[in-house]
Structures are given as C-alpha cells and as structure tokens.
DSSP file (Angstrom, degrees, kcal/mol; ACC not computed):
  #  RESIDUE AA STRUCTURE BP1 BP2  ACC     N-H-->O    O-->H-N    N-H-->O    O-->H-N    TCO  KAPPA ALPHA  PHI   PSI    X-CA   Y-CA   Z-CA
    1    1 A M              0   0    0      0, 0.0    98,-2.3     0, 0.0     2,-0.5   0.000 360.0 360.0 360.0 156.5    6.2    4.0   11.0
    2    2 A I  E     -ab  29  99A   0     26,-2.5    28,-2.8    96,-0.2     2,-0.6  -0.977 360.0-149.5-123.5 124.5    5.5    3.8    7.3
    3    3 A L  E     -ab  30 100A   0     96,-3.1    98,-2.8    -2,-0.5     2,-0.5  -0.833  21.4-150.1 -90.4 123.0    4.6    0.6    5.5
    4    4 A V  E     - b   0 101A   0     26,-1.1    28,-0.3    -2,-0.6    98,-0.2  -0.832   7.2-132.3-102.2 126.9    5.9    0.9    1.9
    5    5 A D    >>  -     0   0    0     96,-2.9     4,-1.8    -2,-0.5     3,-0.8  -0.297  26.1-107.5 -73.0 158.5    4.2   -0.9   -0.8
    6    6 A T  H 3> S+     0   0    0      1,-0.2     4,-2.5     2,-0.2     5,-0.2   0.869 116.8  60.5 -59.1 -38.5    6.1   -3.0   -3.5
    7    7 A S  H 3> S+     0   0    0      1,-0.2     4,-1.6     2,-0.2    -1,-0.2   0.842 105.6  46.8 -61.8 -32.7    5.4   -0.3   -6.2
    8    8 A I  H <> S+     0   0    0     -3,-0.8     4,-2.6    93,-0.3    -1,-0.2   0.887 111.0  52.6 -73.2 -38.5    7.2    2.4   -4.2
    9    9 A W  H  X S+     0   0    0     -4,-1.8     4,-2.9     2,-0.2     5,-0.2   0.912 107.4  51.6 -59.7 -42.7   10.1    0.0   -3.5
   10   10 A I  H  X S+     0   0    0     -4,-2.5     4,-1.2     2,-0.2    -1,-0.2   0.933 110.4  48.2 -62.4 -46.2   10.4   -0.7   -7.2
   11   11 A D  H ><>S+     0   0    0     -4,-1.6     5,-3.1     1,-0.2     3,-0.5   0.931 113.8  48.9 -55.3 -48.2   10.6    3.1   -7.9
   12   12 A Y  H ><5S+     0   0    0     -4,-2.6     3,-1.4     4,-0.3     5,-0.3   0.898 109.0  50.0 -63.0 -41.8   13.2    3.4   -5.2
   13   13 A L  H 3<5S+     0   0    0     -4,-2.9    -1,-0.2     1,-0.3    -2,-0.2   0.669 108.8  53.6 -75.4 -15.8   15.4    0.6   -6.4
   14   14 A R  T <<5S-     0   0    0     -4,-1.2    -1,-0.3    -3,-0.5    -2,-0.2   0.413 122.7-108.3 -89.5  -2.6   15.2    2.1  -10.0
   15   15 A G  T < 5S+     0   0    0     -3,-1.4    -3,-0.2    -4,-0.3    -2,-0.1   0.685  90.0 113.4  85.7  21.7   16.5    5.4   -8.5
   16   16 A A      < +     0   0    0     -5,-3.1     2,-0.3    -6,-0.2    -4,-0.3   0.288  58.7  66.4-109.9  12.3   13.2    7.3   -8.8
   17   17 A S     >  +     0   0    0     -6,-0.4     4,-0.8    -5,-0.3    -1,-0.2  -0.733  42.5 160.7-136.6  85.8   12.1    7.8   -5.2
   18   18 A R  H  > S+     0   0    0     -2,-0.3     4,-1.5     1,-0.2     3,-0.2   0.815  75.5  67.4 -71.3 -30.9   14.4   10.2   -3.2
   19   19 A E  H  > S+     0   0    0      1,-0.2     4,-1.7     2,-0.2    -1,-0.2   0.892  95.6  54.7 -59.4 -39.9   11.7   10.7   -0.7
   20   20 A L  H  > S+     0   0    0      1,-0.2     4,-2.9     2,-0.2    -1,-0.2   0.872 101.7  59.4 -60.9 -37.9   12.0    7.0    0.5
   21   21 A T  H  X S+     0   0    0     -4,-0.8     4,-2.6    -3,-0.2    -1,-0.2   0.912 102.5  52.1 -57.5 -44.3   15.6    7.6    1.1
   22   22 A T  H  X S+     0   0    0     -4,-1.5     4,-1.2     1,-0.2    -1,-0.2   0.933 112.7  44.7 -56.9 -48.4   14.8   10.3    3.6
   23   23 A H  H  <>S+     0   0    0     -4,-1.7     5,-2.5     2,-0.2     6,-0.4   0.893 111.9  52.3 -64.7 -39.6   12.4    8.0    5.5
   24   24 A L  H ><5S+     0   0    0     -4,-2.9     3,-1.8     1,-0.2    -2,-0.2   0.950 109.0  49.5 -62.2 -47.0   14.8    5.1    5.4
   25   25 A E  H 3<5S+     0   0    0     -4,-2.6    -1,-0.2     1,-0.3    -2,-0.2   0.772 109.7  52.5 -63.5 -24.1   17.6    7.3    6.9
   26   26 A A  T 3<5S-     0   0    0     -4,-1.2    -1,-0.3    -3,-0.2    -2,-0.2   0.386 113.7-118.5 -90.7   2.9   15.3    8.5    9.6
   27   27 A G  T < 5S+     0   0    0     -3,-1.8    -3,-0.2    -4,-0.3    -2,-0.1   0.783  76.4 127.2  70.1  28.6   14.4    4.9   10.5
   28   28 A Q      < +     0   0    0     -5,-2.5   -26,-2.5    -6,-0.1     2,-0.5   0.367  42.5  94.9 -99.8   3.7   10.7    5.5    9.7
   29   29 A V  E     -a    2   0A   0     -6,-0.4     2,-0.3   -28,-0.2   -26,-0.2  -0.839  47.4-174.4-107.1 130.7   10.1    2.6    7.3
   30   30 A A  E     -a    3   0A   0    -28,-2.8   -26,-1.1    -2,-0.5     2,-0.3  -0.794  15.0-141.0-113.1 162.3    8.8   -0.9    8.2
   31   31 A I  B     -c   59   0B   0     27,-2.9    29,-1.9    -2,-0.3   -26,-0.1  -0.914   2.6-142.3-125.8 150.8    8.5   -3.8    5.9
   32   32 A H    >>  -     0   0    0     -2,-0.3     4,-1.6   -28,-0.3     3,-1.3  -0.933  22.4-128.8-109.5 133.5    6.0   -6.6    5.3
   33   33 A P  H 3> S+     0   0    0      0, 0.0     4,-2.2     0, 0.0     5,-0.1   0.797 109.4  58.3 -52.8 -29.9    7.3  -10.1    4.5
   34   34 A W  H 3> S+     0   0    0      2,-0.2     4,-2.4     1,-0.2     5,-0.1   0.818 101.9  53.6 -74.3 -29.2    5.0  -10.2    1.5
   35   35 A V  H <> S+     0   0    0     -3,-1.3     4,-2.6     2,-0.2     5,-0.2   0.931 109.3  48.7 -66.9 -44.9    6.6   -7.1    0.0
   36   36 A I  H  X S+     0   0    0     -4,-1.6     4,-2.4     1,-0.2    -2,-0.2   0.936 112.2  50.3 -59.7 -43.6   10.0   -8.7    0.3
   37   37 A G  H  X S+     0   0    0     -4,-2.2     4,-1.2     2,-0.2    -2,-0.2   0.904 109.5  49.4 -57.9 -44.7    8.5  -11.8   -1.3
   38   38 A E  H >X S+     0   0    0     -4,-2.4     3,-0.6     1,-0.2     4,-0.6   0.938 113.4  46.3 -64.0 -45.9    7.0   -9.8   -4.2
   39   39 A L  H >< S+     0   0    0     -4,-2.6     3,-0.9     1,-0.2    -1,-0.2   0.853 107.5  58.4 -65.1 -32.7   10.3   -8.1   -4.8
   40   40 A A  H 3< S+     0   0    0     -4,-2.4    -1,-0.2     1,-0.2    -2,-0.2   0.780 100.0  57.5 -65.0 -27.5   12.1  -11.4   -4.6
   41   41 A C  H << S+     0   0    0     -4,-1.2    -1,-0.2    -3,-0.6    -2,-0.2   0.635 104.1  67.8 -79.2 -12.9   10.0  -12.8   -7.4
   42   42 A G  S << S-     0   0    0     -3,-0.9     2,-0.8    -4,-0.6    -3,-0.0  -0.206 100.2 -80.9 -97.0-170.0   11.2  -10.0   -9.6
   43   43 A T        -     0   0    0     -2,-0.1     2,-0.4     4,-0.0    -2,-0.1  -0.832  51.2-179.2 -96.1 112.2   14.5   -9.0  -11.2
   44   44 A L    >   -     0   0    0     -2,-0.8     3,-0.9    -4,-0.1     2,-0.3  -0.926  25.7-135.3-116.5 132.5   16.6   -7.2   -8.7
   45   45 A E  T 3  S+     0   0    0     -2,-0.4     5,-0.2     1,-0.3    -2,-0.0  -0.658 100.2  12.8 -74.8 140.4   20.1   -5.7   -9.2
   46   46 A N  T 3> S+     0   0    0     -2,-0.3     4,-2.6     3,-0.1    -1,-0.3   0.918  87.8 177.9  56.6  43.4   22.3   -6.7   -6.2
   47   47 A R  H <>  +     0   0    0     -3,-0.9     4,-2.8     1,-0.2     5,-0.3   0.872  69.6  45.0 -45.6 -56.2   19.5   -9.2   -5.2
   48   48 A Q  H  > S+     0   0    0      1,-0.2     4,-2.2     2,-0.2    -1,-0.2   0.901 115.2  47.8 -65.3 -39.4   21.1  -10.8   -2.2
   49   49 A T  H  > S+     0   0    0     -3,-0.2     4,-2.3     2,-0.2    -1,-0.2   0.934 113.2  47.8 -68.4 -42.7   22.2   -7.4   -0.8
   50   50 A V  H  X S+     0   0    0     -4,-2.6     4,-2.5     2,-0.2    -2,-0.2   0.948 116.5  42.8 -60.1 -51.5   18.8   -5.8   -1.3
   51   51 A L  H  X S+     0   0    0     -4,-2.8     4,-1.2    -5,-0.2    -1,-0.2   0.829 113.4  52.1 -72.2 -28.4   16.9   -8.8    0.3
   52   52 A S  H  < S+     0   0    0     -4,-2.2     4,-0.5    -5,-0.3    -1,-0.2   0.905 110.9  46.7 -71.9 -40.7   19.4   -9.1    3.1
   53   53 A L  H >< S+     0   0    0     -4,-2.3     3,-1.4     1,-0.2     4,-0.4   0.911 111.8  51.7 -63.8 -44.9   19.1   -5.4    4.0
   54   54 A M  H >< S+     0   0    0     -4,-2.5     3,-1.0     1,-0.3    -1,-0.2   0.821 101.5  61.7 -64.2 -27.5   15.3   -5.6    3.8
   55   55 A G  T 3< S+     0   0    0     -4,-1.2    -1,-0.3     1,-0.2    -2,-0.2   0.697 101.0  53.7 -72.9 -15.9   15.4   -8.6    6.1
   56   56 A T  T <  S+     0   0    0     -3,-1.4    -1,-0.2    -4,-0.5    -2,-0.2   0.505  89.0 102.8 -91.3  -5.7   17.0   -6.4    8.9
   57   57 A M  S <  S-     0   0    0     -3,-1.0   -27,-0.1    -4,-0.4     2,-0.1  -0.352  89.0 -85.6 -76.0 156.8   14.2   -3.7    8.7
   58   58 A P        -     0   0    0      0, 0.0   -27,-2.9     0, 0.0     2,-0.4  -0.419  47.9-140.6 -59.8 138.2   11.4   -3.5   11.3
   59   59 A T  B     -c   31   0B   0    -29,-0.2   -27,-0.2    -3,-0.1     2,-0.1  -0.843   7.9-128.4-107.4 135.6    8.6   -5.9   10.4
   60   60 A V        -     0   0    0    -29,-1.9     2,-0.3    -2,-0.4    33,-0.1  -0.455  30.8-100.7 -77.7 156.0    4.9   -5.1   10.8
   61   61 A V        -     0   0    0     31,-0.3     2,-0.3    -2,-0.1    35,-0.2  -0.596  44.2-131.8 -72.3 134.1    2.5   -7.4   12.6
   62   62 A M        -     0   0    0     -2,-0.3     2,-0.1    33,-0.1    27,-0.1  -0.710  12.0-117.2 -94.6 143.1    0.6   -9.3    9.9
   63   63 A A        -     0   0    0     25,-0.4     2,-0.1    -2,-0.3    29,-0.1  -0.419  32.8-128.1 -66.2 144.8   -3.1   -9.7    9.9
   64   64 A D     >  -     0   0    0     -2,-0.1     4,-2.1     1,-0.1     3,-0.2  -0.409  29.5 -93.4 -92.5 178.3   -4.3  -13.3   10.3
   65   65 A H  H  > S+     0   0    0      1,-0.2     4,-2.6     2,-0.2     5,-0.2   0.880 124.2  50.1 -60.2 -40.9   -6.7  -15.1    8.1
   66   66 A Q  H  > S+     0   0    0      1,-0.2     4,-2.2     2,-0.2    -1,-0.2   0.881 108.9  52.7 -67.5 -35.6   -9.8  -14.3   10.2
   67   67 A D  H  > S+     0   0    0      2,-0.2     4,-2.3     1,-0.2    -1,-0.2   0.922 110.0  49.4 -56.7 -45.0   -8.9  -10.6   10.3
   68   68 A M  H  X S+     0   0    0     -4,-2.1     4,-3.0     1,-0.2     5,-0.3   0.940 110.1  49.6 -66.1 -47.8   -8.6  -10.7    6.4
   69   69 A L  H  X S+     0   0    0     -4,-2.6     4,-3.1     1,-0.2     5,-0.3   0.903 111.8  49.3 -58.3 -40.5  -12.0  -12.4    6.0
   70   70 A T  H  X S+     0   0    0     -4,-2.2     4,-2.4     2,-0.2     5,-0.2   0.923 111.8  48.4 -64.5 -42.2  -13.6   -9.8    8.4
   71   71 A L  H  X S+     0   0    0     -4,-2.3     4,-2.4     2,-0.2     5,-0.3   0.967 116.0  44.1 -60.5 -53.2  -12.0   -6.9    6.4
   72   72 A I  H  X S+     0   0    0     -4,-3.0     4,-2.2     1,-0.2     6,-0.2   0.928 115.3  46.5 -63.5 -46.1  -13.2   -8.4    3.1
   73   73 A D  H  < S+     0   0    0     -4,-3.1    -1,-0.2    -5,-0.3    -2,-0.2   0.879 116.1  46.1 -66.9 -32.8  -16.7   -9.2    4.3
   74   74 A T  H  < S+     0   0    0     -4,-2.4    -2,-0.2    -5,-0.3    -1,-0.2   0.881 129.0  21.4 -76.3 -35.9  -17.1   -5.8    5.9
   75   75 A H  H  < S-     0   0    0     -4,-2.4    -2,-0.2    -5,-0.2    -3,-0.2   0.421  86.0-148.8-118.5  -0.9  -15.8   -3.7    3.0
   76   76 A Q     <  -     0   0    0     -4,-2.2    -3,-0.1    -5,-0.3    -4,-0.1   0.826  15.6-175.3  35.2  79.0  -16.2   -6.0    0.0
   77   77 A P    > > +     0   0    0      0, 0.0     3,-2.1     0, 0.0     5,-0.7   0.298  34.5 140.9 -84.8  14.9  -13.3   -4.8   -2.2
   78   78 A I  T 3 5S+     0   0    0      1,-0.3     5,-0.1    -6,-0.2     0, 0.0  -0.316  71.7   8.5 -61.1 127.5  -14.6   -7.2   -4.9
   79   79 A G  T 3 5S+     0   0    0      3,-0.2    -1,-0.3    -2,-0.1    -3,-0.0   0.531 102.1 102.3  80.2   5.1  -14.3   -5.7   -8.3
   80   80 A R  T < 5S-     0   0    0     -3,-2.1    -2,-0.1     2,-0.2    29,-0.1   0.429  97.9-105.5 -98.3  -3.4  -12.3   -2.7   -7.1
   81   81 A G  T   5S+     0   0    0      1,-0.3     2,-0.6    -4,-0.3    26,-0.2   0.581  78.0 133.9  88.3   8.9   -8.8   -3.9   -8.2
   82   82 A I      < -     0   0    0     -5,-0.7    -1,-0.3    24,-0.1    -2,-0.2  -0.826  36.8-166.4 -91.4 119.9   -7.8   -4.8   -4.7
   83   83 A D     >  -     0   0    0     -2,-0.6     4,-2.5    -3,-0.1     5,-0.2  -0.471  37.8 -94.6 -98.4-179.2   -6.1   -8.2   -4.5
   84   84 A Y  H  > S+     0   0    0      1,-0.2     4,-2.4     2,-0.2     5,-0.2   0.864 124.2  52.8 -62.5 -39.1   -5.4  -10.2   -1.3
   85   85 A V  H  > S+     0   0    0      2,-0.2     4,-2.3     1,-0.2    -1,-0.2   0.936 110.5  46.7 -64.0 -46.0   -1.9   -8.9   -1.1
   86   86 A D  H  > S+     0   0    0      1,-0.2     4,-2.1     2,-0.2    -2,-0.2   0.924 113.7  48.7 -60.9 -41.5   -3.0   -5.2   -1.2
   87   87 A A  H  X S+     0   0    0     -4,-2.5     4,-2.6     1,-0.2    -1,-0.2   0.883 110.1  52.6 -65.0 -37.7   -5.8   -6.0    1.3
   88   88 A H  H  X S+     0   0    0     -4,-2.4     4,-2.3    -5,-0.2   -25,-0.4   0.885 109.2  48.7 -65.2 -39.3   -3.2   -7.7    3.6
   89   89 A L  H  X S+     0   0    0     -4,-2.3     4,-2.1     2,-0.2    -2,-0.2   0.896 111.9  48.9 -71.1 -37.5   -0.8   -4.7    3.5
   90   90 A I  H  X S+     0   0    0     -4,-2.1     4,-2.2     2,-0.2    -2,-0.2   0.942 112.5  48.3 -62.3 -47.3   -3.7   -2.3    4.3
   91   91 A A  H  X S+     0   0    0     -4,-2.6     4,-2.7     1,-0.2    -2,-0.2   0.894 111.3  50.2 -58.0 -42.5   -4.8   -4.5    7.2
   92   92 A S  H  X S+     0   0    0     -4,-2.3     4,-1.6     2,-0.2   -31,-0.3   0.857 108.1  52.3 -68.8 -32.8   -1.2   -4.7    8.5
   93   93 A A  H  <>S+     0   0    0     -4,-2.1     5,-2.9     2,-0.2     4,-0.4   0.925 111.8  48.2 -64.8 -41.5   -0.8   -0.9    8.3
   94   94 A L  H ><5S+     0   0    0     -4,-2.2     3,-1.2     1,-0.2    -2,-0.2   0.930 109.6  51.0 -62.2 -45.9   -4.0   -0.6   10.3
   95   95 A L  H 3<5S+     0   0    0     -4,-2.7    35,-0.4     1,-0.3    -1,-0.2   0.824 116.3  41.4 -59.1 -32.8   -2.9   -3.1   12.9
   96   96 A N  T 3<5S-     0   0    0     -4,-1.6    -1,-0.3    -5,-0.2    -2,-0.2   0.345 107.2-122.7 -97.1   4.4    0.4   -1.3   13.4
   97   97 A H  T < 5 +     0   0    0     -3,-1.2     2,-0.3    -4,-0.4    -3,-0.2   0.914  65.2 145.7  53.5  41.6   -1.1    2.2   13.3
   98   98 A S      < -     0   0    0     -5,-2.9   -96,-0.2    -6,-0.2    -1,-0.2  -0.751  56.1-109.7-109.0 155.6    1.2    2.9   10.4
   99   99 A M  E     -b    2   0A   0    -98,-2.3   -96,-3.1    -2,-0.3     2,-0.5  -0.492  30.2-139.8 -72.9 158.1    0.9    5.0    7.4
  100  100 A F  E     -b    3   0A   0    -98,-0.2     2,-0.7    -2,-0.1   -96,-0.2  -0.967  13.0-162.9-126.0 112.3    0.6    3.0    4.1
  101  101 A W  E     +b    4   0A   0    -98,-2.8   -96,-2.9    -2,-0.5     2,-0.3  -0.850  23.7 154.6-100.0 114.3    2.5    4.4    1.2
  102  102 A T        -     0   0    0     -2,-0.7    -2,-0.0   -98,-0.2   -98,-0.0  -0.953  41.6-159.6-137.1 155.4    1.4    3.0   -2.2
  103  103 A G        +     0   0    0     -2,-0.3     2,-0.6     4,-0.0    -1,-0.1   0.333  64.1 113.1-107.4   1.8    1.4    4.0   -5.8
  104  104 A A     >  -     0   0    0      1,-0.2     4,-2.2     2,-0.0     3,-0.3  -0.666  59.9-150.9 -85.6 116.9   -1.3    1.5   -6.6
  105  105 A K  H  > S+     0   0    0     -2,-0.6     4,-2.5     1,-0.2     5,-0.2   0.866  92.5  57.0 -57.7 -41.4   -4.5    3.4   -7.6
  106  106 A P  H  > S+     0   0    0      0, 0.0     4,-1.3     0, 0.0    -1,-0.2   0.930 109.1  47.9 -57.2 -42.3   -6.9    0.7   -6.4
  107  107 A C  H >4 S+     0   0    0     -3,-0.3     3,-0.7     1,-0.2    -2,-0.2   0.943 110.7  50.5 -64.8 -44.1   -5.4    0.9   -2.9
  108  108 A A  H >< S+     0   0    0     -4,-2.2     3,-1.3     1,-0.3    -1,-0.2   0.872 108.3  52.7 -62.4 -37.3   -5.5    4.7   -2.9
  109  109 A A  H >< S+     0   0    0     -4,-2.5     3,-0.5     1,-0.2    -1,-0.3   0.769 107.6  53.3 -65.7 -25.7   -9.2    4.6   -3.9
  110  110 A W  G X< S+     0   0    0     -4,-1.3     3,-1.8    -3,-0.7    -1,-0.2   0.349  76.1 105.1 -91.0   4.5   -9.8    2.2   -1.0
  111  111 A R  G X   +     0   0    0     -3,-1.3     3,-1.8     1,-0.3     4,-0.3   0.723  60.7  77.0 -61.8 -24.5   -8.3    4.6    1.5
  112  112 A S  G <  S+     0   0    0     -3,-0.5     3,-0.3     1,-0.3    -1,-0.3   0.740  96.5  48.0 -58.1 -23.3  -11.7    5.7    2.9
  113  113 A I  G X  S+     0   0    0     -3,-1.8     3,-2.6     1,-0.2    -1,-0.3   0.381  77.6 102.1 -99.7   6.3  -11.9    2.4    4.8
  114  114 A W  T <  S+     0   0    0     -3,-1.8    21,-0.6     1,-0.3    -1,-0.2   0.745  78.6  57.7 -63.8 -20.2   -8.5    2.6    6.3
  115  115 A A  T >> S+     0   0    0     -3,-0.3     3,-0.9    -4,-0.3     4,-0.8   0.305  76.9 118.2 -86.6   7.7   -9.9    3.7    9.6
  116  116 A W  H X>  +     0   0    0     -3,-2.6     4,-0.9     1,-0.2     3,-0.9   0.810  59.3  59.2 -46.9 -49.8  -12.0    0.5    9.6
  117  117 A P  H >4 S+     0   0    0      0, 0.0     3,-0.6     0, 0.0    -1,-0.2   0.847  98.6  59.7 -54.3 -36.4  -10.8   -1.2   12.8
  118  118 A R  H <4 S+     0   0    0     -3,-0.9    -2,-0.2     1,-0.3    -3,-0.0   0.884 114.9  35.8 -60.7 -39.7  -11.8    1.6   15.1
  119  119 A D  H << S+     0   0    0     -3,-0.9    -1,-0.3    -4,-0.8    -3,-0.1   0.485  93.1 115.3 -94.8  -1.3  -15.4    1.3   13.9
  120  120 A S    <<  -     0   0    0     -4,-0.9     6,-0.0    -3,-0.6    -4,-0.0  -0.374  57.8-148.9 -73.9 146.2  -15.5   -2.5   13.5
  121  121 A S        +     0   0    0     -2,-0.1     2,-0.9     4,-0.0    -1,-0.1   0.453  64.1 117.0 -87.2  -0.6  -17.7   -4.6   15.7
  122  122 A S     >  -     0   0    0      1,-0.2     4,-2.9    -5,-0.1     5,-0.2  -0.549  46.4-169.7 -74.3 102.2  -15.2   -7.4   15.5
  123  123 A A  H  > S+     0   0    0     -2,-0.9     4,-2.4     1,-0.2    -1,-0.2   0.871  87.5  56.0 -57.5 -37.3  -14.0   -8.0   19.2
  124  124 A R  H  > S+     0   0    0      1,-0.2     4,-0.6     2,-0.2    -1,-0.2   0.941 111.4  42.3 -65.1 -45.4  -11.3  -10.3   17.8
  125  125 A W  H >> S+     0   0    0      1,-0.2     3,-1.2     2,-0.2     4,-0.6   0.917 114.0  51.6 -69.3 -41.1   -9.9   -7.6   15.5
  126  126 A Q  H >< S+     0   0    0     -4,-2.9     3,-1.3     1,-0.3    -1,-0.2   0.886 103.8  58.6 -61.2 -36.5  -10.3   -4.8   18.2
  127  127 A S  H 3< S+     0   0    0     -4,-2.4    -1,-0.3     1,-0.3    -2,-0.2   0.699 100.6  57.3 -71.9 -14.9   -8.4   -6.9   20.7
  128  128 A R  H << S+     0   0    0     -3,-1.2    -1,-0.3    -4,-0.6     2,-0.2   0.630  89.9  91.0 -87.4 -15.0   -5.4   -7.0   18.3
  129  129 A L    <<  -     0   0    0     -3,-1.3   -33,-0.1    -4,-0.6   -34,-0.1  -0.568  68.2-145.9 -86.0 147.3   -5.1   -3.2   18.2
  130  130 A R  S    S-     0   0    0    -35,-0.4     2,-0.3    -2,-0.2    -1,-0.1   0.698  80.5  -3.9 -86.0 -21.3   -2.9   -1.3   20.6
  131  131 A S  S    S-     0   0    0      2,-0.2    -1,-0.1    -5,-0.0   -34,-0.1  -0.927  74.2-102.8-155.7-177.6   -5.2    1.7   20.8
  132  132 A D  S    S+     0   0    0     -2,-0.3    -6,-0.0    -3,-0.1   -14,-0.0   0.259  79.4 115.6 -97.1  12.9   -8.4    3.0   19.2
  133  133 A Q        -     0   0    0      1,-0.1    -2,-0.2   -16,-0.0    -3,-0.1  -0.637  63.9-124.8 -86.4 140.8   -6.6    5.5   16.9
  134  134 A P        -     0   0    0      0, 0.0   -19,-0.2     0, 0.0    -1,-0.1  -0.281  38.1 -81.3 -75.7 166.8   -6.9    4.9   13.1
  135  135 A A              0   0    0    -21,-0.6   -36,-0.1     1,-0.1   -37,-0.1  -0.352 360.0 360.0 -61.0 148.7   -4.0    4.6   10.8
  136  136 A Q              0   0    0    -39,-0.1   -37,-0.2    -3,-0.1    -1,-0.1   0.412 360.0 360.0 -87.5 360.0   -2.5    7.9    9.8
C-alpha cells in the first residue's frame, strides 16, 4: 500500500497527478485520518463527495503518542521542518510497511530514518510491527 501525503492529494484534486489515479484504480492507496482532516480544513471542490470517498478508503494503523515520542526522541527532527503531522504520517507508513508518497521536502530529507523501527530498541514499538521489514 501507499500512504499518500496531503500535498500529493492537493495536486491530484487540482488535476496535476495522473500517477495517483493509476494507484487509486489499482487499489494501492491507503489514507490516514489526519490527511482527510487536513484536506477538510481547506477549500475543496465537491467537498462532501471527496471526503465521503476518502472515508471509504483503506486506513492505515496510526502510531500512538508513545510511539511518536520514541520516534522524536530517537531521531530528533527538531529544526528540520518536520512537524508532528509529518512525523505521524511517516510513523504510520512504517507501522503499516507502506510506501510514503510526499511532495514535502522536509519529509523527503528525513527519509534516511524511515527504516527506524527495525533497528529500534523499543520493544513496545517492535511489538506493533507485523514483521521486521522496513517500509519500502
């Protein structure tokens, strides 16, 4: 599955991302509730239809608060342009062994840690993973 960031959805909804159409038609896209929330805060054409359709998509498992604190303490994204929503999406992609598709440069720059759970000493985090394989 592919977890798609809000920036890619915005491009898609403006008609600028044909590649996302291919993945949607193939059933390869998962959604995070916070992405739906970010889009709901913006101006959407056909708002109810778009939000309703997104609500029917496969949803990723969300990282909990302790998972997020472990991620932040371990990799210290402070001052790198990564906000809590970005970190949450990255963590959710990791937990779901999903690819994370983003247009946000700070997230792309932080990609080197996306394999973090496999190497983490956090037993709590490790127990939430379905295998020891990193996100693709």
